[in-house]
C-alpha positions as CSV (number, residue, x, y, z in Angstrom):
1,M,5.4,41.3,92.6
2,W,3.6,42.3,89.3
3,S,0.7,40.4,88.4
4,G,0.1,41.3,85.0
5,G,-1.9,44.1,83.2
6,T,-1.5,46.0,80.1
7,G,-0.6,49.5,79.0
8,P,2.7,51.5,79.2
9,N,3.5,50.8,82.5
10,A,3.2,46.8,81.8
11,T,5.4,47.5,78.9
12,I,8.2,49.3,81.1
13,V,8.5,46.8,83.7
14,L,8.8,44.0,81.0
15,I,11.7,45.7,79.5
16,V,13.7,46.5,82.5
17,V,13.0,43.1,83.5
18,G,14.2,42.1,80.1
19,M,17.4,44.1,80.2
20,L,18.3,42.8,83.9
21,V,18.0,39.1,82.5
22,E,20.3,39.7,79.4
23,R,22.8,41.5,81.9
24,R,22.7,38.6,84.2
25,L,23.3,36.3,81.3
26,M,26.0,38.2,79.9
27,L,27.8,38.0,83.4
28,R,27.1,34.3,83.7
29,R,28.6,33.7,80.3
30,A,31.6,35.9,80.9
31,A,32.3,33.9,84.3
32,Q,32.2,30.5,82.2
33,V,34.5,31.8,79.4
34,A,36.8,32.7,82.3
35,L,36.9,29.2,84.3
36,A,36.7,27.1,81.1
37,G,39.7,29.2,79.4
38,G,42.3,29.2,82.3
39,V,44.5,30.6,79.5
40,T,47.6,32.5,81.3
41,A,50.4,34.7,80.2
42,A,52.5,31.5,80.3
43,T,50.5,29.3,78.2
44,A,50.0,32.4,75.6
45,W,53.9,32.7,76.0
46,A,54.4,28.9,75.1
47,A,52.0,29.4,71.9
48,A,53.9,32.5,70.5
49,E,57.2,30.6,70.9
50,F,56.0,27.7,68.5
51,G,54.7,30.2,66.1
52,S,50.9,29.7,66.6
53,R,48.7,32.6,66.0
54,P,45.8,33.3,68.1
55,K,42.6,31.9,66.3
56,Q,40.2,33.8,67.8
57,A,39.5,36.9,65.5
58,P,40.5,40.2,66.9
59,R,37.8,41.7,68.8
60,A,36.1,44.9,68.0
61,W,37.6,47.2,70.6
62,A,35.8,50.2,69.8
63,D,32.9,48.8,72.0
64,P,29.8,50.9,72.6
65,A,30.3,52.4,76.2
66,A,28.0,50.2,78.1
67,V,30.7,47.2,77.8
68,R,34.6,47.4,77.8
69,W,36.7,44.7,77.4
70,V,39.9,44.4,79.9
71,A,42.5,41.6,79.9
72,N,43.3,40.0,83.3
73,Q,45.3,42.1,85.6
74,P,48.8,40.4,86.4
75,A,49.8,40.1,90.0
76,I,51.9,43.5,90.7
77,V,54.0,44.3,93.9
78,R,53.1,47.5,94.9
79,R,55.3,50.5,95.3
80,A,55.5,50.5,99.1
81,D,57.2,47.3,99.2
82,W,60.4,48.7,97.7
83,D,59.9,52.4,98.7
84,T,60.4,51.8,102.1
85,V,64.4,50.7,101.7
86,A,65.5,54.4,102.7
87,P,63.9,57.6,103.5
88,H,62.5,59.7,100.6
89,K,64.6,63.1,99.6
90,G,61.1,64.7,100.0
91,P,57.4,64.3,99.2
92,L,56.7,63.3,95.6
93,P,54.9,65.6,93.2
94,A,51.7,65.1,92.0
95,P,51.5,62.7,89.5
96,R,50.8,63.6,85.5
97,Y,48.0,61.9,83.6
98,A,47.6,61.6,79.8
99,S,44.1,60.8,78.2
100,G,45.3,57.1,78.1
101,V,47.8,54.5,77.4
102,R,48.2,53.7,73.4
103,A,51.7,52.0,73.2
104,A,54.1,50.1,75.4
105,F,58.0,50.8,75.5
106,V,60.5,47.7,76.6
107,H,63.2,48.9,78.7
108,H,66.6,47.2,80.3
109,T,68.0,48.9,83.5
110,D,71.3,48.1,82.0
111,S,72.3,46.8,85.4
112,G,73.5,43.4,86.7
113,N,71.8,40.2,85.9
114,E,72.6,37.5,88.6
115,Y,70.6,39.1,91.4
116,G,68.2,37.3,94.3
117,A,64.5,37.9,95.0
118,G,65.4,39.5,98.1
119,E,67.7,42.0,96.5
120,V,64.9,43.4,93.9
121,P,63.9,45.9,95.9
122,D,67.2,47.4,96.9
123,I,67.9,47.6,93.1
124,I,64.6,49.3,92.3
125,W,65.2,51.7,95.0
126,S,68.7,52.6,93.7
127,I,67.4,53.1,90.0
128,F,65.1,55.7,91.9
129,D,67.9,57.0,93.6
130,D,69.8,57.7,90.5
131,H,66.6,59.0,88.6
132,T,65.7,61.5,91.0
133,G,69.6,62.4,91.7
134,R,71.8,62.4,89.1
135,Q,68.8,62.7,86.2
136,G,66.9,65.2,88.0
137,W,63.9,63.7,87.8
138,D,60.7,63.9,89.9
139,D,60.4,60.3,90.4
140,I,61.6,57.0,89.0
141,G,61.0,57.0,85.2
142,Y,59.6,53.6,84.6
143,N,56.1,52.8,85.1
144,F,56.6,48.9,85.6
145,L,59.8,46.8,86.4
146,V,60.1,43.4,85.9
147,D,62.5,41.1,87.4
148,R,64.3,37.8,85.9
149,F,61.8,35.5,88.4
150,G,58.8,37.0,86.5
151,T,57.7,39.5,89.3
152,V,56.2,42.7,88.2
153,Y,56.7,45.9,90.4
154,E,55.1,49.2,90.6
155,G,57.3,52.2,89.3
156,R,56.3,55.5,89.0
157,H,53.5,56.5,91.5
158,G,50.1,57.8,90.3
159,G,47.8,54.0,89.9
160,I,48.8,51.3,88.3
161,D,45.4,51.1,86.5
162,Q,45.9,55.0,85.2
163,P,47.8,56.5,82.0
164,V,50.7,57.9,84.3
165,I,52.7,60.1,82.4
166,G,56.7,58.7,83.1
167,A,60.0,59.4,82.2
168,H,61.3,56.6,79.8
169,V,61.4,57.5,76.4
170,S,62.3,61.3,75.3
171,G,59.5,62.7,73.1
172,F,56.9,60.0,73.5
173,N,56.1,59.7,77.2
174,V,52.9,61.2,76.9
175,G,50.4,58.3,76.4
176,T,52.7,55.5,76.9
177,V,53.6,53.1,79.5
178,G,57.4,52.2,80.1
179,I,57.9,48.7,80.9
180,A,61.5,47.9,82.1
181,A,63.4,44.4,82.4
182,I,65.8,44.4,85.4
183,G,69.0,43.5,83.6
184,T,71.5,43.9,80.8
185,F,70.0,42.1,77.9
186,T,72.8,42.8,75.0
187,E,73.7,40.4,72.4
188,G,73.9,36.9,73.6
189,T,72.5,37.7,76.9
190,E,69.7,35.2,77.4
191,V,66.4,36.6,78.4
192,P,64.7,34.7,81.4
193,A,61.5,33.1,80.0
194,A,59.7,33.9,83.4
195,M,60.4,37.9,82.6
196,L,59.2,37.5,78.9
197,R,56.1,36.1,80.0
198,A,55.4,38.6,82.8
199,I,56.3,41.5,80.2
200,S,53.7,40.0,77.6
201,G,51.1,39.7,80.6
202,L,51.6,43.3,81.8
203,A,51.6,44.7,78.1
204,A,48.3,42.9,77.4
205,W,46.6,44.3,80.4
206,K,47.8,47.9,80.1
207,L,47.2,48.1,76.3
208,S,43.7,46.3,76.8
209,L,42.7,49.4,79.5
210,G,42.9,52.0,76.5
211,G,41.3,49.4,74.0
212,V,44.6,48.8,72.3
213,D,45.5,45.7,70.3
214,A,48.9,44.1,71.0
215,L,49.5,43.6,67.5
216,S,48.4,47.1,66.1
217,T,50.3,50.2,65.5
218,T,49.7,53.6,66.6
219,T,50.9,56.9,65.6
220,L,52.3,59.3,68.5
221,T,53.3,63.2,68.1
222,C,57.0,64.0,69.4
223,C,57.1,66.4,72.3
224,D,60.6,67.1,71.9
225,S,63.7,67.2,69.9
226,L,65.5,64.8,72.3
227,S,64.7,61.8,70.1
228,R,65.0,60.0,66.9
229,Y,62.4,62.6,65.6
230,R,61.9,66.2,65.3
231,A,59.6,67.9,68.0
232,G,56.0,68.2,66.5
233,S,56.7,65.1,63.8
234,R,54.4,62.1,64.1
235,A,55.8,58.6,64.2
236,T,54.2,55.4,63.9
237,F,55.2,52.5,66.3
238,A,54.3,49.3,67.2
239,A,52.2,49.2,70.3
240,V,54.7,47.1,71.9
241,S,58.0,48.8,70.9
242,G,61.3,49.1,72.2
243,H,63.2,52.0,73.5
244,T,65.8,52.2,70.7
245,D,62.3,52.9,68.0
246,A,62.0,56.1,69.4
247,D,65.2,57.3,71.0
248,C,68.8,57.3,70.1
249,T,69.8,54.3,72.5
250,Y,70.9,50.7,72.4
251,C,68.0,49.9,75.1
252,P,66.5,47.2,75.7
253,G,69.6,45.5,74.3
254,S,69.8,43.5,71.0
255,S,68.6,40.2,72.9
256,L,65.3,41.5,74.7
257,Y,64.5,43.5,71.5
258,A,65.0,40.6,69.3
259,A,61.9,38.8,71.5
260,L,59.6,41.6,71.1
261,P,57.9,39.9,68.1
262,R,57.2,37.1,70.4
263,I,55.8,39.4,73.2
264,R,53.6,40.9,71.0
265,Q,52.2,37.7,69.8
266,A,52.1,36.5,73.6
267,A,50.2,39.5,74.8
268,A,47.6,39.6,72.0
269,A,47.1,35.8,72.6
270,V,46.4,36.9,76.5
271,Q,44.3,40.0,75.2
272,R,42.0,37.3,73.4
273,A,41.9,34.9,75.8
274,T,41.3,36.3,79.1
275,T,39.7,39.6,78.1
276,H,36.3,39.8,80.2
277,P,33.6,42.2,80.3
278,V,33.2,45.5,82.3
279,F,30.0,47.1,82.7
280,G,29.6,51.0,83.0
281,P,31.3,53.8,81.6
282,Q,35.0,54.1,81.6
283,R,36.2,55.2,85.2
284,P,36.8,59.0,84.7
285,M,40.7,59.7,84.6
286,L,42.3,61.7,87.4
287,L,42.6,65.4,86.0
288,A,46.1,66.2,84.7
289,R,48.2,69.0,85.5
290,P,48.1,71.7,83.2
291,D,51.6,71.0,81.8
292,A,50.7,67.4,81.2
293,R,48.7,67.9,78.1
294,P,50.0,66.1,75.4
295,C,52.0,68.5,73.0
296,S,50.0,69.9,69.9
297,A,50.0,67.7,66.9
298,G,51.8,70.2,64.5
299,G,54.0,69.0,61.6
300,D,54.0,66.4,59.0
301,S,55.6,63.0,59.9
302,A,59.0,63.0,59.1
303,P,62.0,60.7,59.1
304,P,64.4,60.2,62.0
305,P,67.4,62.5,62.2
306,S,70.8,60.5,62.5
307,C,71.5,59.0,65.4
308,G,75.1,59.0,64.6
């Protein structure tokens, strides 16, 4: 045990001890906040339903490297629980990664709504089969899927906490996460509250991993000419957007699209109420394959061509 003394060595010891005490106090305060808050995506969604906004001011997301603020991760059913329904058509290729997630695009699967919980793995596998068969893609396009009971499922392989490049929105797959609501949500179709809560919580967590506020906007560069935008043009989206905002489609259906403002509010409430400090530098992202690099930022902002 150090018993006193003066000089440079004593000063260094005192500084180190002070840093350790401060770190311990920060961890204790973070734990107390988590225990006292008890705010979930469900309560945040309820607040958004009644039009209230988060009372806490937005965090300074551009935090020093020593501390990152991350929202609570929701429960997620891993891919192995639905990918065992039938044999693979062959080994999946290596996943591709972006540098981070900057926006979430919400979809619907354009499938039936009256399904049981036990049927969901078969439904997801049928979507995988369609994407890798008829569509010719290398995996299911969506990063996550959410059923009407509020259960979140891992979609495209590569790691739920990684910025995996999916195949869900033409021109803007790089740096975005695709969240698909299982069902069809055209005008007049009610979107289950449990599904909306789950989408909000998932978006809050995934966006927080990249330091993105759910109420913010982000500007992305279009990588092809198959969407509403020309290749190389830049487009600004809400951090939580619908598929139709970027592509010539009715997805995610008018009912689900109309709920996006409330989803953003609820996701932001989750971020402000459940974020916790993560000490240490950002975990290095897995190296992307050469063809996974974001397309070059060329061209000026341009209005979308007609989708007629």
